N, C-alpha and C positions, 0 to 999 in steps of 0.2 A: 206250716213258715208262709205263712199270707205275707208278714206285718213284716221277718225278720231275714237279712241278703245275708250273701253268701259270709261274707266280709265277716260280718257282726258270730254268727258262729263257727267261724275258723278259727274266733276271737277267745272263747268259749268253748269252744270244741272239748279244751284238754281239760275247764275246770268242771263241765257234764259229765266229761270219760273219769276220770277220780269221782266220778261222784255216785254213778254206778259202779266201780271197780272200787267200792268200797264198800254198796251196799252189798252187793255177790256175797263180799266180809261178811259182813253179817247175818250169822245164820234164822232161820226159817221167816227172812222177811217177805220172801217170792209170798210164801206160803203160811202167810200166815195173815196177809187181807185176807178182807172177807166182802168186800169192794171190789175188787178185780177181777176184770175179764177175764173170761176159762183163757190157758193161755191153748195152746198147737200141742199135746205129745211130739216129738219124738230129737234130734240135736239137738246145744246150742249149738248156736253158730264159730264156730274153733276165730276169725279174722277180725282187724277192725270194725267198730264200731263206735258211736254214741246216743246218747239217753237227752234230749230235752224239754223239758217240765216249761210246756205249753200253761200249766195252768192248774200251781199246789191247792188251787185250793176245788174242780172238778176233779181232780187228779187224771187231765191227761196232760201224756206224755205220750209225748213225737224218737219212735230209734231212729235213726237215722244211720246205714245200712250200704253203703256205696255209693248211688244217687239215689238208691229208693227210701217212702218213708214210711214206719207202719206205729199209727198213732196205738197205744194203748189208753187206755183207764183204769188206775189204780191208784182211790185217796189218800192208803196209810203209805205207800212211796211216796209219795210224791213229796207227800210230805217230810218225808226222813231225808228227804233225796235236797229239795230247800233247809231245813235244816244243816247241813253237810255245806251248803251253799254257805249259809252265811255266816257255816265262819270265816269263808276265803276274805286275804284282806282287804279293804277298797280303798281307794287312788283316790 
């Protein structure tokens, strides 16, 4: 998020959160990604968070939880989120 401002992030966070929610609903989406970084086993985060696709081509996704940012690479998930975001109306 080096060249992203907090204001820009907050403006688009609802779209990112909706895209993450939609991705969770799609069965097996994360499991189907052969190029994904391994995810550590353990309980899922129960509170609010947002995902920011920093580069859909490389699959880089920043997951923002409170004041923390976790980088993850998953080309298939990033591509799906980009497709979902593409359905948003443009102003």
